[in-house]
C-alpha positions in Angstrom: 135.5 168.6 80.1 136.4 170.9 77.2 137.3 167.9 75.1 133.9 166.2 75.9 132.1 169.5 75.2 133.7 170.0 71.9 133.1 166.4 70.9 129.4 166.6 71.9 128.6 170.1 70.8 131.0 171.2 68.1 132.9 168.5 66.1 132.5 164.8 65.5 135.3 162.5 64.4 135.5 161.6 60.7 133.0 158.9 59.9 130.9 159.4 63.0 127.2 160.0 62.8 126.3 163.7 62.8 123.3 165.5 64.3 120.7 166.2 61.7 121.3 170.0 61.9 125.1 169.7 61.3 127.3 169.8 58.2 131.0 169.2 58.5 133.8 170.0 56.1 137.5 169.6 56.7 137.5 173.3 57.6 134.3 174.0 59.6 131.3 172.6 61.4 128.0 174.2 60.7 125.0 173.9 63.0 121.7 175.5 61.6 124.1 177.5 59.4 126.2 178.9 62.2 129.9 178.2 62.2 130.7 176.4 65.5 134.1 175.0 64.9 137.0 175.7 62.5 140.4 174.5 61.5 141.8 177.1 59.2 145.4 178.4 58.7 145.9 182.1 58.9 146.8 182.6 55.2 143.5 181.1 54.2 141.2 183.1 56.5 139.8 185.5 53.8 139.2 182.7 51.3 137.5 180.5 54.0 135.3 183.4 55.2 134.2 184.3 51.7 133.4 180.6 51.0 131.2 180.4 54.1 129.4 183.6 53.2 128.7 182.2 49.7 127.3 179.0 51.2 125.0 181.0 53.6 123.9 183.3 50.8 123.1 180.4 48.5 121.0 178.9 51.3 118.9 182.1 51.5 120.1 183.0 55.0 119.5 186.5 56.3 122.7 186.4 58.3 125.7 184.2 59.2 127.0 183.9 62.8 130.6 182.6 63.4 131.3 181.5 66.9 134.8 181.7 68.3 135.6 179.9 71.6 138.2 181.1 74.0 140.1 177.8 74.2 140.7 177.4 70.5 140.3 180.8 68.8 142.9 181.0 66.1 145.1 184.1 66.3 143.8 186.8 63.9 140.6 185.1 62.9 138.5 187.6 64.9 140.2 190.5 63.1 139.7 188.8 59.7 136.0 188.3 60.4 135.6 192.0 61.3 137.5 193.0 58.2 135.0 191.0 56.2 132.1 192.8 57.6 131.1 190.7 60.6 130.0 192.5 63.8 131.3 191.4 67.1 128.5 190.3 69.5 128.7 190.3 73.4 131.0 187.6 74.8 129.1 185.0 76.8 130.4 182.7 79.5 129.6 179.0 79.1 128.7 177.7 82.5 128.4 174.0 83.1 127.3 171.6 85.9 126.3 168.0 86.4 122.6 167.1 86.1 122.3 166.0 89.8 120.7 169.3 90.8 117.4 167.8 91.9 114.1 169.5 92.1 113.6 173.1 93.3 112.1 174.1 96.6 108.5 175.1 96.2 107.8 178.8 95.8 104.4 179.8 97.1 102.1 180.9 94.3 104.5 179.8 91.5 103.8 177.0 89.0 106.3 175.7 86.5 104.9 173.6 83.6 106.2 172.2 80.4 104.2 173.9 77.7 101.8 172.1 75.4 99.2 174.6 74.4 99.1 177.6 72.1 98.1 179.9 75.0 101.2 178.8 76.9 103.3 179.4 73.8 101.9 182.9 73.4 102.9 183.7 77.0 106.5 182.4 76.3 106.5 184.4 73.1 105.5 187.6 74.9 108.2 187.0 77.6 110.8 186.5 74.9 109.8 189.7 73.1 110.1 191.7 76.4 113.6 190.2 77.0 115.1 189.9 73.5 113.2 192.6 71.7 113.1 192.5 67.9 115.8 189.8 67.8 113.0 187.3 68.7 111.7 186.6 65.2 109.6 183.5 65.7 105.8 183.2 66.1 103.8 181.6 69.0 102.9 178.8 66.5 106.6 178.2 65.6 107.5 178.2 69.3 104.8 175.6 70.1 105.9 173.4 67.2 109.5 173.4 68.5 108.3 172.8 72.0 106.3 169.7 71.0 109.1 168.3 68.9 112.8 168.5 70.1 113.0 171.7 72.1 110.7 171.7 75.1 109.9 174.9 76.8 109.0 175.5 80.5 106.8 178.4 81.6 106.6 179.8 85.2 103.4 181.6 86.3 102.9 183.4 89.6 99.3 183.5 90.7 98.4 182.9 87.0 100.7 185.6 85.6 103.5 184.5 83.2 106.8 185.5 84.9 109.6 183.4 83.5 110.4 180.8 80.8 113.3 178.8 79.3 113.9 175.9 76.8 116.1 172.8 76.8 118.1 171.6 73.8 119.9 168.4 73.4 122.3 167.8 70.5 122.0 164.3 69.1 124.7 162.0 70.4 125.9 164.5 73.1 126.0 164.0 76.9 125.3 167.7 77.3 122.0 169.5 77.2 121.8 173.3 76.7 119.7 175.8 78.6 118.6 178.5 76.2 115.9 181.2 75.9 115.8 182.1 79.5 113.6 185.1 80.1 111.9 186.8 83.0 109.2 189.4 83.1 110.8 192.8 83.9 108.3 193.4 86.7 109.0 190.1 88.4 112.7 189.8 88.5 114.9 189.2 91.6 112.1 187.3 93.3 113.4 183.8 92.8 111.0 182.9 90.0 113.6 182.0 87.4 115.5 179.4 89.5 112.7 176.8 89.4 112.7 177.1 85.6 116.4 176.2 85.7 115.7 173.3 88.1 112.9 171.9 85.9 115.2 171.9 82.8 118.1 170.3 84.6 115.9 167.6 86.0 114.5 166.9 82.5 118.1 166.7 81.1 118.9 164.1 83.7 115.8 162.1 82.8 117.0 162.3 79.1 120.2 160.6 80.1 122.5 163.7 79.9 125.3 164.0 82.4 125.9 167.7 82.0 123.9 170.9 81.3 125.4 174.1 80.1 124.3 177.7 79.4 125.8 180.5 77.3 125.2 183.0 80.1 125.0 186.8 79.9 125.7 188.8 83.0 122.0 188.9 83.9 121.6 185.1 84.4 125.2 184.3 85.4 124.8 185.0 89.1 121.7 182.8 89.3 123.4 179.9 87.6 126.6 180.2 89.7 124.4 180.1 92.9 123.1 176.8 91.6 126.6 175.3 91.2 127.4 176.1 87.6 131.0 176.7 86.9 133.0 178.4 84.0 133.9 176.1 81.1 135.0 178.8 78.6 133.9 181.9 76.8 132.3 182.3 73.4 132.0 185.3 71.2 129.7 185.5 68.1 130.6 187.4 65.0 127.5 188.3 62.9 127.3 189.1 59.2 124.0 190.5 58.0 123.2 190.1 54.3 121.7 193.2 52.7 118.7 193.0 50.4 
């Protein structure tokens, strides 16, 4: 499973077609500018880190995140990243399950829809702000554009009030689909409103032909996903470098 995950989500063989958002060098894989895979010898850590910072800076990035996975983290690389000014982010557990989950049981008063209007996008944007705070730097228009292109969003409303949301992402050429952006309104948590959003996305992933779904879960969502049959695949820790003006 780890090998299949790495092949689908982190590194393609030499000569294979790459997802449109990826760039591969002999040392790293970049996805949207993030480092998601590396093959670097310890003596070259500082040189490789500086080289990747230079690439990100030249691209006009505001920050650079380097993700280290528990099953292949090279000894000493985390320390080298911190020495270079990267800040360690919370460790997340990658949970995975097959896409045979099926539809959710109906919840009275709850409706889950795939968004397609600006009003729905505004509701999702508001939920994201309440959950992620200032780290959510998109606009409702950006969110809707993503939703109508390659990253569909689902919105749950209870008696017409927005209560939960989440998006689905598929990497080109991968048998995995990722559950991202899960958020619940603080006043409506622990009522079973988020589970149907998970079900809707897993069902959509199955319809897209994906065999597996995964989530980089924080402690808040991990119990919900485990109750739905998700199991631990590995852990991932991000290291974030913020470029100063």
